[in-house]
Legacy VTK file of the C-alpha trace (Angstrom):
# vtk DataFile Version 3.0
C-alpha trace
ASCII
DATASET POLYDATA
POINTS 85 float
76.215 172.010 121.836
76.879 168.380 120.885
75.902 167.174 117.440
74.948 163.525 117.195
76.650 161.313 114.648
74.088 160.386 112.012
76.094 158.008 109.808
78.480 155.341 111.002
80.405 152.643 109.216
81.398 149.700 111.393
84.490 147.583 110.990
83.943 143.825 110.971
85.456 143.798 114.459
82.823 146.269 115.695
79.950 144.437 113.978
80.133 141.210 112.031
76.660 141.896 110.579
76.171 145.649 110.076
78.380 147.655 107.706
76.703 151.082 107.790
73.864 152.751 109.695
72.608 155.990 108.192
70.228 157.965 110.416
70.422 161.257 108.501
66.772 161.055 107.434
65.132 159.726 110.609
62.668 158.132 111.056
63.999 156.487 107.887
67.070 154.359 108.573
69.365 153.019 105.876
71.340 149.891 106.660
73.948 148.012 104.682
75.266 144.667 105.850
78.821 143.314 105.911
77.737 140.451 103.619
76.841 142.909 100.814
77.808 146.497 101.711
76.708 147.834 98.305
73.043 146.932 98.884
71.224 149.392 101.157
67.972 148.540 102.935
65.611 151.276 104.097
63.558 150.922 107.272
61.171 153.157 109.160
62.097 153.304 112.840
59.777 153.696 115.796
60.527 156.944 117.723
62.005 155.249 120.803
64.144 152.992 118.651
65.400 155.999 116.660
66.710 157.484 119.912
68.438 154.206 120.791
70.114 154.034 117.369
71.392 157.621 117.613
72.837 156.851 121.038
74.347 153.572 119.823
76.160 155.020 116.794
77.325 158.064 118.734
79.133 155.865 121.253
82.796 155.148 120.544
82.855 151.951 122.612
79.810 149.759 122.068
80.458 148.106 125.461
79.432 144.631 124.381
76.315 145.808 122.524
75.763 143.840 119.354
74.581 146.199 116.639
73.478 143.289 114.448
71.466 141.649 117.237
69.862 144.968 118.146
68.806 145.554 114.533
67.561 141.961 114.122
65.434 142.195 117.302
64.016 145.539 116.132
63.012 144.060 112.775
61.325 141.085 114.482
59.483 143.298 116.984
58.394 145.871 114.398
60.565 148.729 115.742
62.163 148.706 112.271
59.840 148.149 109.315
61.368 147.663 105.875
60.266 150.209 103.305
60.334 149.298 99.632
62.171 152.026 97.745
LINES 1 86
85 0 1 2 3 4 5 6 7 8 9 10 11 12 13 14 15 16 17 18 19 20 21 22 23 24 25 26 27 28 29 30 31 32 33 34 35 36 37 38 39 40 41 42 43 44 45 46 47 48 49 50 51 52 53 54 55 56 57 58 59 60 61 62 63 64 65 66 67 68 69 70 71 72 73 74 75 76 77 78 79 80 81 82 83 84
């Protein structure tokens, strides 16, 4: 049985925008950005997007996928909705 990674910290080489993705409490997603890694934003993820995020952070090699662009598109499209905590 394979256990999915639920928290991943990215180096600036892996993502110039995203510092940490925490999926431990899906559908709630916690994101910190490279520009201010101490500030954590909480989003509610659509089910299909949750699956994509789990797959993305479980992959060693992102194969040209931009984590920051993926998150930004999801926020614009409503697949990630910010939750005020």
